[in-house]
MARSENU-656253 format. One line per field, with one value per residue: residue number from 1; residue in three letters; chain; x, y, z of N, C-alpha, C, O in turn. Coordinates in nm, 3 decimals, decimal comma, padded with zeros to 5 digits, m for minus. Atoms other than C-alpha are relative to their C-alpha. Layout:
BEGIN
pos = c(NUM	...)
code = c(Ala	...)
unit = c(A	...)
nu = c(X	...)
nv = c(Y	...)
nw = c(Z	...)
cau = c(X	...)
cav = c(Y	...)
caw = c(Z	...)
cu = c(X	...)
cv = c(Y	...)
cw = c(Z	...)
ou = c(X	...)
ov = c(Y	...)
ow = c(Z	...)
This chain:
BEGIN
pos = c(1	2	3	4	5	6	7	8	9	10	11	12	13	14	15	16	17	18	19	20	21	22	23	24	25	26	27	28	29	30	31	32	33	34	35	36	37	38	39	40	41	42	43	44	45	46	47	48	49	50	51	52	53	54	55	56	57	58	59	60	61	62	63	64	65	66	67	68	69	70	71	72	73	74	75	76	77	78	79	80	81	82	83	84	85	86	87	88	89	90	91	92	93	94	95	96	97	98	99	100	101	102	103	104	105	106	107	108	109	110	111	112	113	114	115	116	117	118	119	120	121	122	123	124	125	126	127	128	129	130	131	132	133	134	135	136	137	138	139	140)
code = c(Met	Pro	Glu	Ala	Ser	Gly	Pro	Ser	Ser	Trp	Arg	Ile	Ala	Leu	Pro	His	Thr	Thr	Ala	Ala	Val	Pro	Ile	Ala	Arg	Ala	Leu	Ile	Arg	Thr	Ala	Leu	Ala	Asp	Leu	Asp	Ala	Ser	Ala	Tyr	Arg	Asp	Thr	Ala	Glu	Leu	Leu	Thr	Ala	Glu	Leu	Val	Ala	Asn	Ala	Val	Glu	His	Thr	Ala	Gly	Lys	Gly	Pro	Ile	Glu	Leu	Val	Val	Arg	Leu	Leu	Pro	Thr	Gly	Cys	Arg	Val	Glu	Val	His	Asp	Arg	Asp	Pro	Glu	Pro	Pro	Gly	Asp	Leu	Val	Ala	Glu	His	Asp	Thr	Pro	Pro	Asp	Pro	Trp	Gln	Glu	His	Gly	Arg	Gly	Leu	Leu	Leu	Ile	Arg	Thr	Leu	Ser	Ala	Thr	Cys	Gly	His	Arg	Arg	Thr	Asp	Arg	Gly	Lys	Ala	Val	Trp	Phe	Thr	Leu	Pro	Gly	Leu	Gln	Ser	Pro)
unit = c(A	A	A	A	A	A	A	A	A	A	A	A	A	A	A	A	A	A	A	A	A	A	A	A	A	A	A	A	A	A	A	A	A	A	A	A	A	A	A	A	A	A	A	A	A	A	A	A	A	A	A	A	A	A	A	A	A	A	A	A	A	A	A	A	A	A	A	A	A	A	A	A	A	A	A	A	A	A	A	A	A	A	A	A	A	A	A	A	A	A	A	A	A	A	A	A	A	A	A	A	A	A	A	A	A	A	A	A	A	A	A	A	A	A	A	A	A	A	A	A	A	A	A	A	A	A	A	A	A	A	A	A	A	A	A	A	A	A	A	A)
nu = c(m00,005	m00,065	00,090	m00,052	00,018	m00,021	m00,056	m00,162	m00,033	00,066	m00,086	00,042	m00,031	m00,062	m00,036	m00,127	m00,107	m00,054	00,086	m00,023	m00,100	00,087	00,163	m00,028	m00,079	00,110	00,048	m00,091	00,019	00,136	00,036	m00,091	m00,020	00,033	m00,103	m00,079	m00,117	m00,028	m00,096	00,068	00,121	m00,066	m00,078	00,104	00,012	m00,105	00,008	00,136	00,001	m00,107	00,073	00,100	m00,058	m00,053	00,081	00,021	m00,103	m00,084	00,065	00,077	00,158	00,087	00,084	m00,051	m00,123	00,091	m00,089	00,061	m00,062	00,040	m00,060	m00,014	m00,043	m00,151	m00,026	00,111	m00,037	00,086	m00,022	00,055	00,013	00,025	00,026	m00,118	m00,066	m00,159	m00,047	m00,031	m00,141	m00,101	00,054	m00,082	m00,144	m00,126	m00,113	00,073	m00,079	00,049	00,065	m00,106	00,068	00,057	00,106	00,136	00,074	m00,101	m00,029	00,127	m00,043	m00,097	00,051	00,107	m00,080	m00,057	00,029	00,100	m00,028	00,020	00,063	m00,012	00,117	00,069	00,078	00,168	00,081	00,005	m00,130	m00,098	m00,034	m00,091	00,025	m00,077	00,028	m00,066	00,009	m00,026	00,113	00,086	00,089	m00,054)
nv = c(00,129	00,031	00,047	00,092	m00,055	00,140	00,123	00,034	m00,132	m00,048	m00,154	m00,069	m00,203	m00,019	m00,159	m00,062	00,000	00,092	00,118	00,088	00,111	00,138	00,011	00,078	00,133	00,073	00,017	00,068	00,124	00,073	00,044	00,133	00,070	00,089	00,020	00,067	m00,053	m00,092	m00,081	m00,079	m00,069	m00,067	m00,122	m00,091	m00,053	m00,115	m00,097	m00,084	m00,081	m00,116	m00,112	m00,049	m00,079	m00,111	m00,074	m00,054	m00,108	m00,097	m00,065	m00,068	00,097	m00,054	00,102	00,141	00,090	00,096	00,128	00,079	00,159	00,111	00,127	00,016	00,145	00,001	m00,040	m00,112	m00,140	m00,088	m00,166	m00,123	m00,110	m00,126	m00,108	m00,085	00,046	00,044	00,150	00,035	00,011	00,104	00,143	00,107	m00,054	00,081	00,035	00,012	m00,031	00,071	m00,106	m00,045	00,091	m00,095	m00,076	00,071	00,035	m00,003	00,120	00,032	00,005	00,122	00,097	00,049	00,034	00,125	00,177	00,036	00,072	m00,139	m00,082	m00,155	m00,104	m00,080	m00,167	00,043	m00,132	m00,072	00,000	00,116	00,149	00,072	00,144	00,140	00,161	00,086	00,134	00,134	00,027	00,081	00,065	00,165)
nw = c(00,085	00,126	00,079	00,091	00,153	00,080	m00,062	m00,033	m00,026	m00,098	00,010	m00,055	m00,071	m00,136	m00,072	00,025	m00,130	m00,020	m00,007	00,114	00,011	m00,056	00,095	00,151	m00,021	m00,041	00,136	00,029	m00,058	00,016	00,148	00,071	m00,111	00,025	00,116	m00,052	00,008	m00,135	00,012	00,058	m00,071	m00,090	00,074	00,018	m00,138	m00,015	00,126	m00,009	m00,112	00,017	00,097	m00,077	m00,088	00,063	00,072	m00,085	m00,020	00,095	00,055	m00,060	m00,057	00,088	00,032	m00,084	00,094	00,051	00,002	00,056	m00,009	00,084	00,028	00,117	00,023	m00,013	m00,125	m00,033	00,056	m00,066	00,026	m00,088	00,097	m00,071	00,077	00,085	00,116	m00,015	00,012	m00,177	m00,011	00,078	m00,015	00,105	m00,048	00,041	m00,092	m00,180	m00,119	m00,087	m00,113	m00,149	m00,124	m00,091	00,040	m00,036	00,136	00,140	00,030	00,068	00,160	00,022	m00,012	00,086	00,118	m00,020	m00,046	00,110	00,119	00,087	m00,049	00,082	m00,045	00,158	m00,040	00,023	00,028	m00,145	m00,069	00,042	m00,064	m00,009	00,035	00,012	00,043	m00,038	00,097	m00,046	m00,114	00,069	m00,075	m00,011)
cau = c(m01,687	m01,480	m01,703	m01,670	m01,620	m01,600	m01,512	m01,141	m01,135	m01,196	m01,195	m01,208	m01,200	m00,980	m00,950	m00,670	m00,498	m00,309	m00,584	m00,584	m00,273	m00,457	m00,765	m00,578	m00,346	m00,654	m00,821	m00,523	m00,527	m00,901	m00,861	m00,560	m00,648	m00,770	m00,437	m00,201	00,122	00,190	00,495	00,350	00,056	00,287	00,495	00,151	00,066	00,401	00,386	00,017	00,098	00,414	00,189	m00,105	00,161	00,314	00,005	m00,109	00,214	00,314	m00,004	m00,239	m00,585	m00,769	m01,011	m00,997	m00,708	m00,861	m00,720	m00,760	m00,683	m00,718	m00,654	m00,509	m00,428	m00,051	m00,074	m00,230	m00,195	m00,276	m00,315	m00,360	m00,509	m00,482	m00,567	m00,188	m00,085	00,267	00,486	00,591	00,966	01,200	00,980	01,160	01,534	01,816	02,036	01,935	02,130	02,107	01,881	02,061	02,022	01,990	01,714	01,327	01,203	01,296	01,277	00,915	01,015	01,300	01,114	00,837	01,091	01,273	01,028	00,764	00,744	00,660	00,568	00,500	00,252	00,013	m00,190	m00,564	m00,840	m00,855	m00,467	m00,253	m00,226	00,053	00,085	00,263	00,237	00,315	00,354	00,251	m00,068	m00,301	m00,602	m00,537)
cav = c(m00,146	m00,269	m00,262	m00,547	m00,420	m00,794	m01,145	m01,065	m00,669	m00,468	m00,050	00,118	00,523	00,551	00,873	01,096	01,030	00,796	00,558	00,449	00,242	m00,054	m00,027	m00,096	m00,369	m00,526	m00,509	m00,656	m00,948	m01,023	m01,001	m01,236	m01,439	m01,748	m01,739	m01,988	m01,788	m01,659	m01,493	m01,290	m01,210	m01,059	m00,847	m00,706	m00,633	m00,444	m00,261	m00,175	00,001	00,173	00,342	00,418	00,572	00,788	00,886	01,025	01,207	01,344	01,466	01,729	01,611	01,709	01,410	01,052	00,811	00,523	00,164	m00,077	m00,461	m00,674	m01,026	m01,124	m01,469	m01,397	m01,245	m00,916	m00,546	m00,291	00,090	00,394	00,686	01,044	01,377	01,522	01,470	01,481	01,173	00,999	01,079	00,813	00,505	00,377	00,483	00,390	00,410	00,296	00,525	00,360	00,575	00,751	00,511	00,769	00,896	00,748	00,784	00,736	00,358	00,312	00,358	00,135	m00,127	m00,133	m00,102	m00,412	m00,652	m00,600	m00,775	m00,383	m00,081	00,280	00,572	00,746	01,080	01,008	01,240	01,325	01,303	00,996	00,607	00,461	00,090	m00,235	m00,590	m00,908	m01,251	m01,611	m01,563	m01,843	m01,987	m02,340)
caw = c(00,661	00,364	00,045	m00,129	m00,545	m00,676	m00,552	m00,541	m00,479	m00,189	m00,162	00,132	00,275	00,562	00,784	00,719	01,047	01,192	01,270	00,929	00,936	01,190	00,978	00,635	00,808	00,945	00,576	00,454	00,672	00,599	00,215	00,177	00,502	00,282	00,054	00,106	00,120	00,482	00,396	00,155	00,345	00,618	00,357	00,226	00,567	00,598	00,271	00,311	00,629	00,511	00,214	00,428	00,674	00,394	00,249	00,602	00,705	00,351	00,228	00,341	00,544	00,215	00,262	00,332	00,164	m00,011	00,027	m00,279	m00,272	m00,579	m00,601	m00,923	m01,100	m01,040	m00,722	m00,550	m00,628	m00,349	m00,410	m00,183	m00,314	m00,183	m00,299	m00,366	m00,700	m00,607	m00,663	m00,299	m00,357	m00,465	m00,525	m00,842	m00,732	m00,980	m00,718	m00,327	m00,098	00,209	00,494	00,788	01,053	01,286	01,147	01,248	00,884	00,512	00,514	00,388	00,020	00,042	00,179	m00,095	m00,348	m00,204	m00,093	m00,376	m00,724	m00,876	m00,761	m00,884	m00,865	m01,141	m01,126	m01,088	m01,148	m00,755	m00,694	m00,713	m00,639	m00,533	m00,559	m00,516	m00,632	m00,480	m00,672	m00,588	m00,372	m00,452	m00,323	m00,136)
cu = c(00,051	m00,150	00,045	m00,034	m00,005	00,015	00,142	00,050	m00,093	00,032	m00,082	00,035	00,053	00,000	00,132	00,076	00,106	m00,045	m00,019	00,099	m00,043	m00,082	00,080	00,085	m00,130	m00,096	00,078	m00,015	m00,106	00,025	00,115	m00,025	m00,040	00,106	00,101	00,166	00,036	00,102	m00,021	m00,119	00,059	00,079	m00,125	m00,049	00,080	m00,011	m00,090	00,017	00,093	m00,087	m00,105	00,074	00,043	m00,077	m00,084	00,114	00,035	m00,096	m00,096	m00,114	m00,070	m00,085	00,044	00,095	m00,102	00,107	m00,073	00,092	m00,058	00,097	00,007	00,035	00,144	00,034	m00,075	00,086	m00,066	00,079	m00,074	00,014	m00,019	m00,025	00,121	00,050	00,145	00,064	00,046	00,147	00,066	m00,043	00,056	00,150	00,106	00,107	m00,057	00,123	m00,054	m00,066	00,090	m00,069	m00,013	m00,122	m00,162	m00,081	00,094	00,046	m00,127	00,027	00,082	m00,063	m00,116	00,071	00,082	m00,072	m00,103	00,047	00,020	m00,051	00,011	m00,125	m00,059	m00,110	m00,179	m00,085	m00,010	00,151	00,089	m00,049	00,106	m00,002	00,111	m00,077	00,077	m00,026	m00,044	m00,114	m00,097	m00,074	00,029	m00,096)
cv = c(m00,002	m00,024	m00,097	00,054	m00,119	m00,095	00,007	00,187	00,068	00,171	00,035	00,126	m00,026	00,138	00,039	00,046	m00,144	m00,151	m00,100	m00,104	m00,155	m00,032	m00,064	m00,138	m00,135	m00,045	m00,106	m00,163	m00,093	m00,049	m00,112	m00,119	m00,184	m00,100	m00,101	00,040	00,094	00,096	00,139	00,096	00,115	00,111	00,076	00,067	00,126	00,114	00,082	00,080	00,131	00,132	00,076	00,130	00,127	00,095	00,136	00,095	00,064	00,093	00,091	m00,045	00,076	m00,152	m00,134	m00,033	m00,115	m00,146	m00,090	m00,118	m00,063	m00,117	m00,014	m00,116	m00,006	00,057	00,121	00,152	00,072	00,156	00,074	00,120	00,100	00,097	00,090	m00,062	00,011	m00,122	00,015	m00,033	m00,123	m00,115	m00,082	00,041	m00,073	m00,027	00,017	00,093	m00,026	00,154	00,002	m00,089	00,072	00,088	m00,075	m00,016	00,003	m00,137	m00,078	m00,029	m00,114	m00,140	m00,045	m00,015	m00,137	m00,101	00,003	m00,047	00,136	00,041	00,117	00,072	00,028	00,077	m00,058	00,135	00,108	00,033	m00,081	m00,125	m00,046	m00,141	m00,098	m00,134	m00,126	m00,135	m00,133	00,000	m00,092	m00,045	m00,127	m00,071)
cw = c(m00,133	m00,096	m00,114	m00,192	m00,110	00,087	00,036	m00,021	00,093	00,000	00,124	00,062	00,108	00,039	m00,015	00,122	00,031	00,045	m00,109	m00,026	00,071	m00,090	m00,109	00,036	00,040	m00,150	m00,099	m00,001	m00,071	m00,140	m00,030	00,124	m00,034	m00,082	00,064	m00,029	00,134	m00,003	m00,071	00,054	00,105	m00,073	m00,044	00,113	00,051	m00,092	00,001	00,091	m00,018	m00,134	00,071	00,096	m00,067	m00,026	00,140	00,025	m00,113	m00,116	00,076	00,036	m00,098	m00,026	00,033	m00,111	m00,004	m00,020	m00,142	m00,011	m00,080	00,021	m00,145	m00,057	00,039	00,123	00,054	m00,006	00,104	m00,020	00,121	m00,077	00,091	m00,084	m00,029	m00,109	m00,008	m00,007	00,118	m00,028	m00,083	m00,014	m00,081	m00,031	m00,093	00,083	00,164	00,067	00,107	00,108	00,100	00,132	00,137	m00,033	00,031	m00,159	m00,115	m00,029	m00,083	m00,129	m00,036	00,032	m00,105	m00,102	00,002	m00,011	m00,106	m00,137	m00,089	00,091	m00,075	00,054	m00,147	00,078	m00,015	m00,025	00,140	00,067	m00,046	00,090	00,002	00,036	00,015	m00,041	00,082	m00,070	00,116	00,126	m00,065	00,108	00,027	m00,055)
ou = c(00,009	m00,248	00,123	m00,149	m00,010	00,014	00,195	00,150	m00,216	00,143	m00,203	00,150	m00,015	00,005	00,222	00,131	00,135	00,020	m00,028	00,065	m00,026	m00,081	00,072	00,085	m00,129	m00,137	00,024	m00,038	m00,090	00,007	00,098	00,061	m00,031	00,101	00,120	00,238	00,055	00,086	00,014	m00,144	00,005	00,092	m00,117	m00,063	00,039	m00,024	m00,076	m00,049	00,078	m00,074	m00,100	00,028	00,035	m00,049	m00,119	00,095	00,098	m00,056	m00,113	m00,162	m00,113	m00,078	00,146	00,107	m00,193	00,213	m00,195	00,214	m00,172	00,218	m00,084	00,097	00,178	00,152	m00,188	00,207	m00,188	00,195	m00,178	00,105	m00,088	m00,019	00,099	00,105	00,207	m00,008	00,066	00,191	00,031	00,033	00,074	00,183	00,143	00,188	m00,109	00,233	m00,172	m00,021	00,164	m00,177	m00,067	m00,149	m00,144	m00,158	00,212	00,148	m00,116	00,017	00,057	m00,034	m00,152	00,042	00,104	m00,042	m00,135	00,166	00,107	m00,106	00,096	m00,200	m00,012	m00,162	m00,237	m00,040	m00,015	00,165	00,145	m00,107	00,147	m00,093	00,221	m00,198	00,196	m00,143	m00,010	m00,103	m00,131	m00,033	00,070	m00,087)
ov = c(00,082	m00,087	m00,078	00,069	m00,099	m00,058	m00,075	00,223	00,061	00,213	00,019	00,134	m00,099	00,226	m00,043	00,154	m00,229	m00,255	m00,222	m00,201	m00,259	m00,144	m00,186	m00,232	m00,253	m00,161	m00,194	m00,246	m00,204	m00,166	m00,200	m00,208	m00,268	m00,220	m00,093	m00,034	00,216	00,196	00,247	00,215	00,226	00,220	00,193	00,189	00,231	00,230	00,203	00,180	00,248	00,254	00,199	00,243	00,237	00,215	00,249	00,208	00,167	00,165	00,048	m00,124	00,183	m00,211	m00,159	00,032	m00,137	m00,152	m00,095	m00,114	m00,100	m00,115	00,030	m00,168	m00,120	00,049	00,129	00,171	00,060	00,197	00,042	00,161	00,082	00,073	00,192	m00,172	m00,027	m00,213	00,124	m00,148	m00,157	m00,200	m00,200	00,062	m00,186	m00,119	00,115	00,039	00,005	00,269	m00,088	m00,088	00,017	00,194	m00,184	m00,107	00,038	m00,157	m00,178	m00,147	m00,201	m00,231	m00,163	m00,110	m00,196	m00,206	m00,112	m00,036	00,137	m00,021	00,133	00,036	m00,003	00,061	m00,118	00,250	00,231	00,098	m00,055	m00,121	m00,073	m00,164	m00,064	m00,157	m00,114	m00,159	m00,141	m00,068	m00,063	m00,056	m00,198	m00,193)
ow = c(m00,212	m00,058	m00,208	m00,234	m00,231	00,205	00,111	m00,085	00,093	m00,030	00,137	00,106	00,181	m00,048	m00,005	00,145	m00,053	00,054	m00,096	m00,093	00,006	m00,140	m00,122	m00,043	00,006	m00,160	m00,166	m00,088	m00,122	m00,174	m00,114	00,119	00,055	m00,111	00,185	m00,097	00,126	00,067	m00,021	00,033	00,108	m00,017	m00,006	00,103	00,102	m00,051	m00,016	00,064	00,019	m00,142	00,060	00,110	m00,011	m00,020	00,108	m00,019	m00,087	m00,208	00,189	m00,045	m00,056	m00,134	00,098	m00,215	00,075	m00,082	m00,151	m00,026	m00,051	00,044	m00,215	00,036	00,070	00,160	00,005	00,004	00,108	m00,021	00,180	m00,149	00,191	m00,205	m00,095	m00,097	m00,107	00,036	00,171	m00,018	m00,196	00,033	m00,052	m00,147	m00,060	00,068	00,218	00,070	00,123	00,109	00,140	00,191	00,233	00,025	m00,023	m00,188	m00,119	m00,094	m00,154	m00,163	m00,120	m00,045	m00,106	m00,176	m00,104	m00,067	m00,133	m00,167	m00,176	00,183	m00,162	00,145	m00,256	00,189	m00,105	m00,035	00,142	00,170	m00,153	00,198	m00,111	00,115	m00,028	m00,037	00,110	m00,098	00,233	00,228	m00,180	00,223	m00,066	m00,063)
């Protein structure tokens, strides 16, 4: 079960398997359910799924992945923590090279860069956190 760490913050440990993706989608849906911005809720769910899927696919299975959702006065911030300190590829690209249309992968970070208000990554004591923010999520 998600552990509430404040009235506007959620933190949950997810398994380092593909099962983490639907769990993360359900948490973000629940966290943002009462907010008056359905387009942003859908975007938050999509981008959260991309971050979690990237963490599962591109990091070694060294412990759980952690999802943190924070509601801010100006929107929301979603972070995915994993144990790998290496940066997540081209998250803050200065030039966007279109992904190869014949490949199954390679669009996740492009989606995050394009659809979020801001995004980035930072090292943590246990690895890294990759995050994005979305504006305009307001309580009704």
